[in-house]
C-alpha positions as CSV (number, residue, x, y, z in Angstrom):
1,M,0.0,-0.2,-0.1
2,F,1.5,3.2,-1.3
3,T,0.5,6.4,1.1
4,V,0.7,10.1,-0.4
5,P,3.4,12.2,1.4
6,L,1.6,14.8,3.7
7,A,3.4,17.3,2.2
8,A,2.0,16.7,-1.2
9,A,-1.5,16.2,0.0
10,S,-1.7,19.5,1.5
11,L,-0.5,21.3,-1.6
12,A,-4.0,21.8,-3.1
13,A,-5.4,23.2,0.1
14,A,-2.8,26.2,0.5
15,P,-0.4,28.8,-1.7
16,V,2.9,27.2,-2.5
17,L,6.4,28.6,-2.4
18,V,8.3,27.2,-5.3
19,A,12.4,27.7,-5.6
20,A,13.2,28.8,-9.2
21,P,16.5,28.3,-10.7
22,A,18.8,31.0,-9.9
23,V,19.1,33.8,-12.5
24,A,23.1,34.3,-13.2
25,E,23.9,38.3,-13.2
26,P,26.7,40.4,-12.0
27,R,27.0,41.5,-8.5
28,T,27.8,44.7,-9.9
29,A,24.9,45.0,-12.0
30,P,22.4,48.2,-11.1
31,R,18.9,47.4,-9.9
32,T,17.0,48.7,-12.2
33,A,13.6,50.5,-10.6
34,P,10.0,49.9,-12.2
35,P,8.8,52.4,-14.4
36,A,6.2,55.0,-12.6
37,A,2.7,55.2,-13.8
38,P,1.7,58.0,-15.6
39,Q,0.5,60.9,-14.5
40,G,-3.6,60.0,-14.0
41,A,-2.9,56.4,-14.2
42,P,-4.1,54.2,-11.7
43,D,-2.0,52.8,-9.0
44,T,0.0,49.5,-10.2
45,G,0.0,47.9,-6.3
46,T,2.7,49.9,-4.5
47,V,1.7,50.8,-1.3
48,G,1.5,54.4,-1.1
49,G,1.8,55.1,-4.8
50,P,3.6,54.3,-7.8
51,Q,6.7,56.6,-7.4
52,L,7.5,54.6,-4.4
53,A,8.3,51.4,-6.0
54,G,11.6,53.5,-7.3
55,R,14.6,51.8,-6.0
56,G,17.0,55.0,-6.4
57,L,16.0,58.5,-5.5
58,V,12.6,60.1,-5.7
59,V,11.9,63.4,-5.3
60,N,9.9,65.9,-7.3
61,R,12.1,68.7,-7.5
62,A,11.2,72.4,-7.0
63,P,12.8,75.8,-7.5
64,G,14.3,76.9,-4.2
65,V,14.7,73.7,-2.6
66,P,17.9,72.4,-2.3
67,G,19.3,68.9,-3.5
68,L,18.9,65.9,-1.3
69,P,21.3,65.5,1.6
70,K,24.1,63.0,0.7
71,I,23.6,59.9,2.6
72,K,25.1,56.9,2.8
73,A,22.3,54.5,3.6
74,A,20.6,51.7,1.6
75,S,17.0,53.6,2.0
76,Y,15.7,56.2,3.5
77,L,12.4,58.2,3.6
78,I,11.1,61.9,4.7
79,A,7.6,62.8,4.9
80,D,5.1,64.9,7.0
81,A,3.9,62.7,9.5
82,D,0.6,64.9,9.9
83,T,-0.9,64.4,6.2
84,G,1.3,61.5,5.4
85,D,2.6,63.4,2.6
86,V,5.9,61.8,1.3
87,L,8.6,64.4,0.5
88,A,11.1,62.3,-0.7
89,A,12.9,58.5,-0.1
90,K,15.2,56.3,-1.3
91,D,14.1,52.8,-2.2
92,P,11.5,53.2,0.1
93,H,10.1,49.9,0.1
94,G,13.6,47.7,-0.2
95,R,13.4,44.7,2.8
96,H,16.3,45.3,5.3
97,L,17.3,44.0,8.4
98,P,15.8,46.3,11.2
99,A,17.9,45.7,13.9
100,S,16.6,47.2,17.4
101,T,14.1,50.2,15.4
102,I,11.9,46.7,15.6
103,K,11.4,47.5,18.9
104,T,8.6,50.4,17.8
105,L,6.8,47.4,16.7
106,T,6.9,45.3,19.7
107,A,5.7,48.5,21.5
108,L,3.0,49.0,19.1
109,A,1.7,45.6,19.4
110,L,2.0,45.4,23.2
111,V,1.6,48.9,24.9
112,P,-2.3,48.7,24.3
113,K,-2.3,45.1,25.5
114,L,-0.5,45.0,28.7
115,D,-1.3,47.1,32.1
116,A,1.2,49.3,32.8
117,D,1.2,48.5,36.2
118,H,1.4,45.0,35.7
119,L,3.8,42.8,37.5
120,V,6.3,40.5,35.4
121,R,8.7,37.9,36.8
122,P,10.9,37.4,33.6
123,S,12.5,33.5,33.1
124,Q,16.0,33.0,33.3
125,Q,16.0,32.9,29.7
126,A,14.7,36.4,29.2
127,C,17.6,37.5,31.5
128,D,20.7,35.9,29.7
129,V,19.3,37.3,26.1
130,E,22.7,38.5,24.1
131,G,23.3,42.0,23.3
132,T,21.9,45.4,25.2
133,K,20.3,44.5,28.4
134,V,18.9,46.4,31.4
135,G,19.8,43.7,33.9
136,I,16.5,42.5,34.9
137,T,16.8,39.2,37.1
138,P,14.1,36.5,37.8
139,K,14.6,37.3,41.4
140,M,12.3,39.8,41.3
141,S,9.1,41.5,39.5
142,Y,9.0,44.2,37.2
143,K,6.1,46.7,36.3
144,V,5.4,46.6,32.6
145,S,6.0,50.4,32.0
146,D,9.5,49.9,33.7
147,L,10.1,47.1,31.0
148,F,8.7,49.5,28.2
149,H,10.7,52.3,29.5
150,A,14.2,50.2,28.8
151,L,12.6,48.7,25.9
152,L,12.5,52.2,23.8
153,M,15.1,53.8,26.0
154,M,17.7,52.2,25.9
155,S,17.1,49.3,23.9
156,A,17.1,46.4,26.2
157,N,16.7,43.1,24.8
158,D,16.0,41.6,28.2
159,A,13.0,43.7,28.6
160,A,11.5,43.0,25.1
161,V,11.5,39.1,25.8
162,A,10.1,39.9,29.5
163,L,7.4,41.7,27.7
164,A,6.9,38.9,25.3
165,E,6.6,36.6,28.5
166,A,4.0,39.1,30.1
167,N,2.1,38.9,26.5
168,G,1.9,34.8,26.8
169,G,4.9,33.5,25.0
170,M,7.3,34.7,21.7
171,E,5.4,33.2,19.5
172,K,1.8,34.7,20.5
173,T,4.0,38.0,20.3
174,L,5.5,37.8,17.0
175,A,1.9,36.6,15.5
176,D,0.5,39.9,17.4
177,M,3.5,42.0,15.9
178,N,2.9,40.7,12.3
179,A,-1.0,41.3,12.6
180,E,-0.3,44.7,14.0
181,A,2.0,45.2,11.0
182,K,-0.6,43.6,8.5
183,R,-3.4,46.2,10.2
184,I,-1.3,49.7,9.6
185,N,-0.5,48.2,6.3
186,A,3.1,47.8,7.0
187,R,3.2,45.4,4.0
188,D,7.1,45.3,3.8
189,T,7.4,44.2,7.6
190,R,8.0,40.6,9.1
191,A,8.9,40.3,12.8
192,G,11.0,37.0,13.3
193,S,12.4,38.6,17.2
194,V,10.8,40.9,19.7
195,N,14.2,42.8,19.9
196,G,16.0,42.8,16.4
197,L,18.5,40.3,16.9
198,D,19.1,38.6,13.9
199,R,22.0,36.2,13.2
200,D,22.2,35.7,16.8
201,L,18.8,33.7,16.5
202,G,19.6,32.4,13.2
203,L,17.8,35.0,11.2
204,S,18.3,36.3,8.0
205,V,16.5,39.3,5.9
206,R,14.3,36.6,4.5
207,T,13.0,35.8,8.0
208,Q,13.0,39.3,9.6
209,H,13.0,42.3,7.2
210,T,11.0,46.0,6.9
211,S,11.8,49.0,5.3
212,A,12.2,52.8,5.6
213,Y,8.5,53.2,4.7
214,D,7.2,50.6,7.0
215,L,9.4,52.3,9.9
216,A,7.6,55.4,9.2
217,L,4.1,53.9,9.5
218,I,5.2,52.1,12.6
219,L,6.4,55.2,14.4
220,R,3.6,57.4,13.3
221,E,1.0,55.0,14.1
222,G,3.2,54.4,17.8
223,M,3.4,58.4,18.4
224,K,-0.7,58.3,18.5
225,N,-0.8,56.6,21.6
226,P,0.1,59.0,25.0
227,D,2.0,55.8,26.5
228,F,3.8,55.0,23.5
229,R,5.1,59.2,23.9
230,T,6.0,59.1,27.1
231,Y,8.4,56.1,26.8
232,V,10.2,57.1,23.6
233,Q,10.5,60.8,25.1
234,A,12.0,59.9,28.3
235,I,15.5,60.9,28.7
236,D,16.0,59.5,32.6
237,H,14.4,56.8,34.4
238,K,15.0,55.0,37.6
239,F,14.7,51.1,37.1
240,P,14.3,49.0,39.6
241,A,16.5,46.4,41.4
242,P,16.8,44.0,44.2
243,P,18.0,46.1,47.1
244,T,21.8,46.3,48.5
245,K,22.9,45.6,51.5
246,K,22.8,49.0,52.6
247,Q,19.8,49.5,51.4
248,R,18.3,46.5,53.3
249,K,19.9,48.0,56.3
250,R,17.8,51.1,55.7
251,G,14.7,49.0,55.4
252,L,14.3,49.8,51.8
253,K,12.5,46.6,49.8
254,V,13.8,47.5,46.4
255,G,16.7,49.4,44.8
256,G,17.2,50.5,41.6
257,Y,19.7,52.6,39.2
258,P,19.2,55.0,36.7
259,I,18.7,54.4,33.1
260,H,19.3,56.6,30.1
261,T,17.8,57.2,26.6
262,H,20.1,55.9,23.7
263,N,18.4,58.7,21.5
264,R,21.1,61.3,21.6
265,M,18.8,64.2,19.5
266,L,16.2,64.6,22.2
267,P,16.1,67.8,24.2
268,G,19.4,68.3,26.2
269,E,21.5,65.6,24.8
270,R,24.7,66.2,23.2
271,E,23.0,65.9,19.7
272,E,20.0,67.8,20.5
273,Y,17.9,68.3,17.5
274,Q,15.3,71.3,18.3
275,G,11.7,70.0,18.0
276,M,12.8,66.2,18.3
277,L,9.4,64.4,19.7
278,G,11.0,60.9,19.7
279,G,12.5,58.2,17.9
280,K,14.4,54.4,18.0
281,N,17.8,53.7,17.1
282,G,19.3,50.3,16.0
283,Y,22.5,48.4,15.2
284,T,23.6,44.9,14.2
285,I,26.8,44.3,12.7
286,A,24.3,42.4,9.6
287,A,21.6,45.1,9.8
288,Q,23.9,48.2,10.2
289,Q,22.9,51.6,11.3
290,T,19.0,51.8,11.5
291,F,17.1,54.9,13.0
292,V,13.6,56.4,12.6
293,A,12.6,59.4,14.5
294,E,9.8,62.4,14.3
295,A,10.4,66.2,14.9
296,R,7.8,69.3,14.8
297,R,8.8,72.6,14.0
298,G,6.7,75.4,12.9
299,G,3.7,73.9,13.5
300,R,4.2,70.7,11.2
301,T,5.6,67.3,12.3
302,I,8.5,65.3,10.0
303,V,9.1,62.0,10.3
304,V,12.2,60.2,8.5
305,S,13.6,56.6,8.6
306,L,16.6,55.0,7.4
307,M,18.4,51.6,7.2
308,K,21.9,50.0,6.6
309,A,23.7,53.3,7.0
310,D,27.6,53.4,7.5
311,R,27.8,55.6,10.9
312,P,25.6,56.2,13.9
313,P,22.6,58.2,12.3
314,S,21.8,61.0,14.4
315,Q,24.1,63.5,11.9
316,Y,22.1,61.7,8.7
317,A,18.7,62.0,10.6
318,A,19.4,66.0,11.0
319,K,20.1,66.7,7.4
320,L,16.7,64.8,6.3
321,L,15.1,66.2,8.6
322,D,16.4,69.8,7.8
323,W,15.6,69.0,4.3
324,G,12.1,68.2,5.3
325,F,11.4,71.2,7.1
326,T,12.4,73.2,4.4
327,A,10.9,71.8,1.4
328,H,7.6,71.0,2.8
329,G,5.2,72.8,0.8
330,K,7.3,73.7,-1.7
331,V,7.8,69.8,-3.2
332,E,5.1,68.1,-4.9
333,P,4.7,64.8,-2.6
334,V,6.3,61.4,-4.4
335,G,3.3,59.3,-2.5
336,V,1.7,59.0,0.8
337,L,1.9,57.3,4.1
338,V,-1.1,54.8,3.8
339,S,-3.5,54.9,7.0
340,P,-4.7,51.9,9.0
341,G,-8.1,52.2,7.6
342,D,-6.8,52.4,4.1
343,T,-8.1,49.0,2.7
344,T,-7.6,49.6,-1.1
345,Q,-3.7,48.1,-1.2
346,A,-5.3,44.8,0.8
347,K,-7.7,44.7,-1.8
348,K,-5.3,44.3,-4.5
349,D,-3.0,42.1,-2.9
350,A,-5.8,39.7,-2.4
351,G,-6.6,40.3,-6.2
352,S,-3.7,39.7,-7.6
353,G,-2.6,36.6,-6.3
354,G,-1.8,37.2,-2.7
355,V,1.9,38.1,-2.0
356,L,1.9,38.5,1.5
357,P,4.4,39.8,4.2
358,D,4.3,36.8,6.3
359,A,5.6,34.8,3.0
360,P,8.6,37.1,1.9
361,L,9.6,37.4,-1.5
362,A,13.8,37.0,-1.4
363,S,15.6,40.2,-0.6
364,D,17.5,42.1,-3.4
365,D,21.1,41.0,-2.6
366,T,20.0,37.0,-3.0
367,S,21.4,35.0,-6.0
368,R,17.9,32.6,-5.5
369,R,14.5,34.2,-6.7
370,W,11.1,32.7,-5.0
371,L,8.3,32.5,-7.0
372,L,4.5,32.3,-5.0
373,V,2.1,30.6,-6.8
374,G,-1.8,31.6,-5.5
375,G,-4.0,29.0,-4.3
376,G,-7.3,28.0,-5.6
377,A,-7.0,26.4,-9.2
378,A,-3.5,27.1,-9.6
379,G,-2.3,25.5,-6.3
380,A,-4.7,22.7,-7.0
381,L,-3.2,21.6,-10.6
382,L,0.5,21.9,-9.2
383,A,-0.7,19.5,-6.4
384,V,-1.8,17.0,-8.8
385,A,1.2,17.1,-10.9
386,V,3.3,16.7,-7.8
387,L,1.5,13.5,-6.8
388,F,1.4,12.3,-10.1
389,A,5.2,12.7,-10.1
390,V,5.6,10.9,-7.0
391,L,3.2,7.4,-7.9
392,R,5.2,7.7,-11.4
393,R,8.2,7.1,-9.7
394,R,7.0,4.5,-7.1
395,R,5.3,2.7,-10.0
396,R,9.0,2.3,-11.5
397,F,10.8,1.8,-8.1
398,D,8.2,-1.5,-8.1
399,Q,8.7,-2.6,-11.3
400,S,12.5,-2.4,-11.0
401,L,12.2,-4.8,-8.1
402,R,10.5,-7.2,-10.1
């Protein structure tokens, strides 16, 4: 009796990811941008508008507006956070490793879900996580609000895991993060960790990624929440810890130590930027420097994001913000930051075969390409073909034994 393999049997019920042979091309070959739709033509499917499909610099020049600053980053975006108008960008939908900027999505998903005064006792696994840590211990419990301060002020990886545990575990939290990304139409984003670690967790750009466009969407949405704003704007905070011997002698049951923000552009910091509202930096060796921030001047708010930069991003961010404030109202927008309620793009994705963010295409810098075949009739036909091939091979094998 021959049993059909489960993987083959399930092909008809779900979309199939098929690896296509790599296409040989020189490493130095330039990436060609998809052509922008003619003025007045319908959007071809790029979130935010057809001009944002461009992989180079995307800007509508205007008299009296200086050229874009020279930024050594793989991608960036400058937008009006109030209206959503994208003023300029470079490869805005290019997918890259997020590093700790993914913590903005962690907070966006969890701040509304978790009671700020709820006490969390972290596991030893949470305390032992790699990278930047605030120094939690399983010997005591911490308020959720303290963990969010550590997460967004000093990028504490251990606080991120502890918050995931408070939310029901890592698997549930990643599902919540990815669901939140879908809700706000951040379709270039796939969270594989809650803290942005990548190679330490065996993650690559295939399994964890975001874009400059999506980082702006995420921060813009997060800044609508007053608690989120409190955490990203805090400069100093006393983080609880077990009491020292001296503190115990004085009758204190809880000690603590000060933590300080990593955002050097906040008021009073050494790279203070006038009007800085808050943001988040990130860095891993694989991701390089990443950053997203908002600033407000003269009654308007500018959001900037950049990915895979070659140096600490505050200088770059200041140049992008300066350009945004200068160009605002003078340049024609190149696109828009879509709102969570804008389902137009979701409908287009559903009708085009379903390229979904939780089944991402390969990154731009890989040598393998992936083809996503939609469900329905195409999936069923492929399943039949696979099953036929398996049965035929089995028949030949049985004949060879006779």
